[in-house]
C-alpha positions as CSV (number, residue, x, y, z in Angstrom):
1,M,92.4,71.5,3.1
2,K,92.9,75.1,2.0
3,T,90.1,76.6,0.0
4,V,89.4,79.8,-2.0
5,T,86.1,81.6,-2.1
6,L,84.7,82.3,-5.5
7,Y,81.5,84.0,-6.7
8,R,79.2,83.5,-9.6
9,P,76.3,85.7,-10.8
10,I,73.5,83.6,-12.3
11,G,70.0,83.9,-13.6
12,E,66.9,81.9,-12.7
13,K,67.5,79.0,-15.2
14,E,71.0,78.4,-13.8
15,L,69.7,78.7,-10.3
16,L,67.2,75.9,-11.0
17,L,69.9,73.6,-12.5
18,I,72.1,74.2,-9.4
19,A,69.1,73.4,-7.1
20,E,68.6,70.1,-9.0
21,N,72.1,69.2,-8.0
22,D,71.4,70.0,-4.3
23,F,73.6,73.2,-4.6
24,T,76.7,71.1,-4.9
25,S,77.7,71.8,-8.5
26,F,77.3,74.1,-11.5
27,P,75.5,72.8,-14.7
28,T,77.3,71.7,-17.8
29,R,78.0,74.6,-20.2
30,L,76.0,75.0,-23.4
31,D,77.7,74.2,-26.7
32,W,78.3,77.9,-27.4
33,Q,79.8,78.5,-23.9
34,P,83.5,77.2,-24.0
35,I,84.4,78.7,-20.6
36,F,83.0,78.6,-17.0
37,Y,84.0,81.8,-15.3
38,P,83.5,82.3,-11.6
39,V,84.7,85.7,-10.4
40,L,87.1,86.5,-7.7
41,N,85.2,89.1,-5.6
42,E,81.7,89.8,-4.4
43,E,81.7,93.4,-5.8
44,Y,82.2,92.2,-9.4
45,A,79.6,89.4,-9.0
46,C,77.1,91.9,-7.8
47,E,77.9,94.3,-10.7
48,I,77.1,91.5,-13.2
49,A,74.0,90.3,-11.4
50,S,72.5,93.8,-11.0
51,K,73.5,95.3,-14.4
52,W,73.4,92.3,-16.7
53,N,71.3,89.5,-15.3
54,T,68.4,91.8,-14.5
55,R,68.1,92.7,-18.2
56,D,68.3,89.1,-19.5
57,E,65.0,87.5,-20.5
58,F,66.7,84.0,-20.5
59,G,67.4,84.4,-16.7
60,N,63.9,85.8,-16.1
61,Y,65.3,89.3,-15.3
62,L,66.7,88.0,-12.0
63,G,70.3,88.3,-10.9
64,F,71.4,86.0,-8.1
65,V,74.9,86.1,-6.5
66,T,76.4,82.8,-5.4
67,K,79.5,82.1,-3.4
68,F,81.3,78.8,-2.9
69,Q,84.6,77.3,-1.8
70,V,86.9,75.4,-4.1
71,S,90.1,73.6,-3.2
72,Q,93.2,75.7,-3.5
73,A,94.8,73.0,-5.5
74,E,92.0,73.1,-8.1
75,F,91.9,76.9,-8.1
76,S,95.7,77.0,-8.8
77,K,95.2,75.1,-12.1
78,Y,93.6,78.0,-13.9
79,K,94.8,81.5,-14.9
80,I,93.1,84.6,-13.5
81,Q,91.9,86.8,-16.3
82,N,91.3,90.5,-15.9
83,V,88.5,91.6,-18.2
84,G,88.2,95.3,-17.4
85,G,88.8,97.3,-14.3
86,T,90.8,96.3,-11.2
87,I,87.9,94.3,-9.7
88,H,87.0,92.5,-13.0
89,N,88.9,89.3,-12.4
90,E,87.6,85.9,-13.5
91,L,88.9,82.3,-13.2
92,W,88.6,80.8,-16.7
93,V,87.8,77.1,-16.5
94,P,87.4,75.3,-19.8
95,A,84.0,73.7,-20.2
96,E,85.5,70.3,-20.6
97,E,87.1,70.6,-17.1
98,L,84.0,71.7,-15.3
99,E,83.1,68.3,-13.9
100,T,86.6,68.1,-12.3
101,F,86.2,71.7,-11.0
102,N,82.7,70.8,-9.6
103,N,84.2,67.8,-7.8
104,S,86.6,70.2,-6.0
105,I,83.8,72.4,-4.6
106,V,83.8,72.1,-0.8
107,G,80.4,72.3,0.8
108,K,77.3,73.9,-0.8
109,I,76.9,76.7,-3.3
110,D,75.4,79.6,-1.3
111,V,72.8,81.9,-3.0
112,F,73.1,85.1,-0.9
113,K,71.9,88.0,-2.9
114,V,69.2,88.7,-5.5
115,Y,68.6,91.6,-7.8
116,I,65.2,91.9,-9.5
117,G,64.9,93.6,-12.9
118,S,62.1,95.9,-13.8
119,S,60.8,93.4,-16.4
120,F,60.5,90.6,-13.9
121,K,56.9,89.3,-13.6
122,K,57.0,86.2,-11.4
123,A,59.2,83.3,-10.5
124,T,58.9,80.2,-12.7
125,S,59.4,77.8,-9.7
126,Q,58.6,77.5,-6.0
127,I,62.4,77.2,-5.3
128,T,63.0,80.6,-6.9
129,K,60.1,82.1,-5.1
130,E,61.4,80.8,-1.7
131,I,64.9,82.0,-2.3
132,I,63.7,85.5,-3.4
133,E,61.5,85.7,-0.2
134,R,64.4,84.5,2.0
135,L,66.8,87.0,0.5
136,N,64.5,90.0,0.5
137,K,64.0,89.5,4.2
138,T,67.7,90.0,4.7
139,L,68.1,93.1,2.4
């Protein structure tokens, strides 16, 4: 099966929801979030995680970067949206199609980078603490 690598910047709350699903799927969108939008490259994911997530109280001022594989067939169902510069490409998946999209993820969602904002105080869970410690050893 052919796959495509996608990236998603997340905060701590989304990280914990992904962990609850054994790193195999993304959580259901909130009512006010009509689109799930993974991004197409690591550079853009890191930009969001470092510049936006680290300033967001809801995500505990943490920006994690995830990467995952999705089947080429599922990827091809959605339009790529450019939302700025040449690297700012996102795959827009309607919230009501997220379950099907999640079922097309191949393997685990890999959390491979963390950015820590200046307002961060402490992790709200042991999982977060362990991931931060693991990633800081590789920085």
